C-alpha positions in Angstrom: 50.9 -61.9 100.5 52.9 -65.0 101.1 51.7 -67.6 98.6 53.8 -70.5 100.0 51.6 -73.4 101.1 51.6 -74.3 104.8 51.0 -77.5 106.6 49.7 -78.6 110.0 51.3 -81.5 111.9 49.1 -83.3 114.4 51.0 -85.2 117.1 49.3 -87.4 119.7 50.1 -90.2 122.1 46.8 -91.7 121.1 45.0 -91.7 117.7 45.0 -87.9 117.4 41.3 -87.4 116.6 41.0 -84.4 119.0 43.8 -82.4 117.4 42.9 -83.4 113.9 39.4 -82.1 114.4 40.7 -78.8 115.7 43.2 -78.6 112.7 40.4 -79.2 110.2 38.1 -76.6 111.9 40.9 -74.0 111.6 42.2 -75.0 108.2 38.8 -74.4 106.5 39.1 -70.7 107.3 42.3 -70.3 105.2 41.0 -71.6 101.8 43.9 -73.4 100.1 46.7 -71.6 102.1 47.0 -74.6 104.3 47.9 -77.5 102.0 47.8 -80.5 104.2 47.3 -82.0 107.7 49.8 -84.7 108.6 48.9 -86.9 111.6 51.4 -88.7 113.8 49.6 -91.1 116.1 50.8 -93.1 119.2 53.9 -90.9 119.6 55.3 -92.1 122.9 59.1 -92.2 122.8 61.7 -89.4 122.3 63.1 -91.0 119.1 59.7 -90.6 117.4 59.5 -87.0 118.5 63.0 -86.3 117.2 62.0 -87.8 113.8 59.0 -85.5 113.6 61.2 -82.5 114.4 63.6 -83.5 111.5 60.5 -83.7 109.2 59.2 -80.3 110.4 62.5 -78.4 110.1 62.7 -76.4 107.0 59.0 -76.7 106.3 56.3 -74.1 106.8 54.2 -75.8 109.4 52.3 -75.5 112.6 52.4 -78.4 115.1 49.4 -79.2 117.2 50.0 -81.7 119.9 47.9 -83.6 122.5 50.5 -85.3 124.7 49.3 -85.9 128.3 52.3 -87.6 130.0 54.5 -85.0 131.7 57.9 -86.2 130.6 57.0 -86.6 127.0 55.1 -83.4 126.8 57.9 -81.4 128.3 60.5 -83.0 126.0 58.4 -82.2 123.0 57.8 -78.7 124.0 61.5 -78.2 124.4 62.5 -79.6 121.0 59.9 -77.5 119.2 61.3 -74.4 120.9 64.9 -75.4 120.2 64.0 -75.8 116.5 61.9 -72.7 116.3 58.8 -74.7 115.3 55.4 -73.1 115.8 53.6 -75.4 118.2 50.5 -75.4 120.4 49.8 -77.7 123.3 46.0 -78.2 122.9 45.3 -80.1 126.2 47.8 -78.6 128.6 46.1 -75.3 129.4 42.7 -76.9 129.7 44.0 -79.6 132.1 45.8 -77.0 134.2 42.6 -74.9 134.6 40.6 -78.1 135.5 43.2 -79.0 138.1 42.7 -75.5 139.7 38.9 -75.8 139.4 38.5 -79.4 140.8 41.6 -79.7 143.0 42.1 -83.1 141.4 45.3 -84.1 139.6 44.8 -85.5 136.1 45.6 -89.1 135.4 48.2 -88.4 132.7 47.5 -91.7 130.9 47.7 -91.9 127.1 44.6 -93.0 125.3 42.2 -92.9 128.2 39.4 -91.8 125.8 39.9 -95.0 123.9 39.3 -97.4 126.8 36.3 -99.6 126.7 33.5 -97.9 128.5 29.7 -98.2 128.6 29.6 -95.2 126.3 31.8 -97.1 123.8 29.6 -100.1 123.8 26.5 -97.9 123.3 28.2 -96.3 120.3 29.0 -99.7 118.7 25.4 -100.8 119.4 24.0 -97.6 117.7 26.3 -98.1 114.7 25.1 -101.7 114.3 21.5 -100.5 114.6 22.0 -97.9 111.8 23.5 -100.5 109.5 20.7 -103.0 110.2 17.9 -100.6 109.7 19.4 -98.6 106.8 17.3 -97.9 103.7 14.1 -99.3 105.1 15.5 -102.9 105.3 13.4 -103.8 108.4 10.5 -101.4 109.3 10.2 -103.1 112.7 13.2 -101.1 113.7 11.2 -97.9 113.6 9.7 -98.6 117.0 13.1 -99.2 118.6 14.8 -96.2 117.0 15.5 -92.9 118.7 14.8 -91.2 115.4 13.6 -92.2 111.9 14.9 -90.3 108.9 12.7 -90.2 105.8 13.3 -88.6 102.4 13.8 -89.3 98.7 17.1 -90.5 97.4 20.2 -88.3 98.0 18.9 -86.4 101.0 21.8 -87.6 103.2 19.8 -90.2 105.1 22.5 -92.8 105.4 25.4 -90.4 106.2 23.3 -88.7 108.8 22.3 -92.1 110.3 25.9 -93.1 110.8 26.9 -89.7 112.1 24.2 -89.7 114.7 25.1 -93.3 115.5 28.5 -92.1 116.5 26.7 -89.8 118.9 25.0 -92.9 120.4 21.6 -92.3 118.7 19.8 -95.3 117.3 18.7 -94.2 113.8 16.6 -96.0 111.2 15.9 -94.5 107.8 13.4 -95.0 105.0 13.6 -93.9 101.3 10.4 -92.3 99.9 9.5 -93.4 96.4 6.2 -92.4 94.8 5.4 -95.9 93.5 5.9 -97.5 97.0 3.6 -96.8 99.9 5.7 -96.3 103.1 5.7 -99.2 105.6 2.7 -99.0 107.9 5.1 -99.1 110.9 6.0 -95.5 110.1 2.5 -94.3 110.8 2.4 -96.1 114.2 5.2 -94.2 115.9 5.1 -90.7 117.3 5.7 -87.9 114.8 8.2 -86.5 117.2 10.5 -89.4 116.4 10.4 -88.8 112.6 12.5 -86.3 110.7 11.7 -85.5 107.1 14.7 -84.6 104.9 14.4 -82.6 101.7 16.7 -81.0 99.2 16.5 -78.5 96.3 15.7 -79.9 92.9 18.8 -78.3 91.4 21.1 -79.8 94.0 19.5 -83.2 93.6 19.8 -83.0 89.9 23.5 -82.3 90.1 24.1 -85.0 92.8 22.2 -87.6 90.9 24.0 -86.9 87.6 27.3 -87.3 89.3 26.1 -90.5 90.9 25.1 -91.9 87.5 28.5 -91.0 86.2 30.2 -92.9 89.1 28.0 -95.9 88.3 29.1 -95.7 84.6 25.5 -95.0 83.4 25.9 -92.9 80.2 22.3 -93.0 78.9 19.5 -90.7 80.0 17.9 -92.0 83.2 14.7 -90.8 85.0 16.7 -90.9 88.2 18.4 -87.6 87.4 15.5 -86.2 85.3 14.3 -82.8 86.8 10.6 -83.5 86.3 11.0 -86.9 88.1 12.8 -85.2 91.0 10.0 -82.6 91.3 7.5 -85.5 91.4 9.4 -87.2 94.1 9.7 -84.0 96.2 6.0 -83.4 95.9 5.3 -87.0 97.0 7.7 -86.6 100.0 5.9 -83.3 101.0 2.6 -85.2 101.0 4.0 -87.9 103.3 5.6 -85.2 105.6 2.2 -83.5 105.9 0.4 -86.7 106.6 2.9 -87.5 109.4 3.1 -83.9 110.6 6.8 -84.4 111.2 9.6 -81.8 111.3 11.3 -81.2 107.9 14.9 -80.1 107.3 16.2 -78.8 104.0 19.7 -80.2 103.7 20.6 -78.4 100.4 22.9 -75.8 102.0 23.9 -77.7 105.1 26.8 -79.8 106.1 26.1 -83.2 107.6 27.3 -81.9 111.0 24.9 -78.9 110.9 21.9 -81.1 109.9 22.8 -83.6 112.7 23.0 -80.8 115.2 19.5 -79.7 114.3 18.2 -83.2 114.5 19.7 -83.7 118.0 18.1 -80.5 119.1 14.7 -81.7 117.9 14.8 -85.1 119.5 16.1 -83.7 122.8 
């Protein structure tokens, strides 16, 4: 088995998010065999492409590119072949098939997905909403939200709120604490708009201990005490049952997976 570490180069005439996501999705299947992903954004002229080839030569790398303008794409394809660099044109085959399917020629403009559209402004509005109504700051936002996430501390409420905001969902979230009765606004919205989030006691214990270390807290704290965590989880279950809302266990799930389940529920 070849133990030499490999790299992925991502080359784009825009930001390069599309190719980077594909690279990340593939990389995860190869453990540590793929060492790094290097991204080259806004690659437009041939000099930039030549510099990337100089960097790639002599390295064990795969190049993923999303170049849409014909001249640049053809030039890049040629120099990767001339230099025996493994390369994949991610958008080319899809655009060719769509041309056949629709009978419409593609625009071939770099960065089209970055232009200001109604969808873009909806996303910005949703992100601002998530920040404004994070952590129960203003319960009046529950009525305006597409979904309200509730759960005890460290059940991924804020990361999920921001992830869903990037999918144009308006999300508010509320921490559940045994000593504090949830805002009455929570009980005045449909249960179908509320998602309960829970986690395993062991995972919460580990996460909270690390959180205390990051905060520089060295003494024992009830925050990471297992008995306290069990008390909080029991309290959260009581609230979930009162509201009759769906509940998701996030302990063995990535943010993306949990978000996908939430989107399926609210659809």
